[in-house]
PLY file of the C-alpha trace (Angstrom):
ply
format ascii 1.0
element vertex 74
property float x
property float y
property float z
element edge 73
property int vertex1
property int vertex2
end_header
-76.44 -55.47 149.64
-75.10 -55.36 153.20
-75.35 -51.54 153.18
-79.05 -51.78 152.40
-79.60 -54.46 155.02
-77.75 -52.35 157.59
-80.29 -49.58 157.06
-83.12 -52.08 157.49
-84.54 -51.22 154.07
-87.60 -53.04 152.81
-88.33 -54.21 149.25
-91.40 -52.43 147.91
-91.32 -53.64 144.32
-94.06 -56.20 143.69
-92.97 -59.56 142.33
-94.05 -60.83 138.92
-97.39 -62.59 138.69
-95.83 -65.84 137.51
-93.40 -66.10 140.42
-93.95 -69.25 142.48
-93.45 -67.61 145.87
-95.02 -64.15 145.92
-93.27 -61.47 147.96
-95.39 -59.53 150.47
-95.26 -55.75 150.07
-96.74 -52.78 151.87
-99.07 -51.11 149.37
-98.92 -47.71 151.10
-95.13 -47.75 150.93
-95.33 -48.76 147.27
-97.63 -45.79 146.53
-95.17 -43.43 148.22
-92.30 -44.90 146.18
-94.30 -44.35 143.01
-94.90 -40.68 143.89
-91.17 -40.16 144.41
-90.31 -41.81 141.08
-92.85 -39.64 139.25
-91.42 -36.53 140.95
-87.90 -37.35 139.75
-89.32 -37.91 136.25
-90.82 -34.41 136.32
-87.62 -32.96 137.73
-85.68 -34.40 134.78
-87.86 -32.37 132.40
-85.72 -29.42 133.45
-82.76 -29.76 131.14
-80.42 -27.95 133.48
-81.01 -30.59 136.17
-80.96 -33.60 133.83
-77.68 -32.64 132.14
-76.08 -31.09 135.24
-74.94 -27.83 133.72
-73.95 -26.41 137.08
-70.36 -27.13 138.08
-70.63 -26.79 141.84
-72.84 -28.86 144.11
-74.16 -25.69 145.76
-75.39 -24.20 142.49
-76.80 -27.54 141.31
-78.80 -27.99 144.53
-80.04 -24.42 144.28
-81.50 -25.17 140.86
-82.95 -28.48 142.09
-84.71 -26.51 144.84
-85.95 -23.96 142.32
-87.24 -26.63 139.91
-88.86 -28.52 142.80
-90.65 -25.37 143.87
-91.88 -24.77 140.33
-93.21 -28.36 140.15
-94.89 -27.96 143.54
-96.57 -24.71 142.50
-97.92 -26.11 139.23
0 1
1 2
2 3
3 4
4 5
5 6
6 7
7 8
8 9
9 10
10 11
11 12
12 13
13 14
14 15
15 16
16 17
17 18
18 19
19 20
20 21
21 22
22 23
23 24
24 25
25 26
26 27
27 28
28 29
29 30
30 31
31 32
32 33
33 34
34 35
35 36
36 37
37 38
38 39
39 40
40 41
41 42
42 43
43 44
44 45
45 46
46 47
47 48
48 49
49 50
50 51
51 52
52 53
53 54
54 55
55 56
56 57
57 58
58 59
59 60
60 61
61 62
62 63
63 64
64 65
65 66
66 67
67 68
68 69
69 70
70 71
71 72
72 73
């Protein structure tokens, strides 16, 4: 928790409706977070990325870049 606080991170997950004290969130930041989560979901459709077939970090990142480009182009 202290690592997150040191980076001055902000909670962008909305609180439950039945919570007594509602937490304030930035809706634009929440929308950006949602886009990133959906992107990682699409990236995991590529089996090679999800199961990490590549042994070296260099080759793995190369395929992540390739899959990201394919997602971006579609």
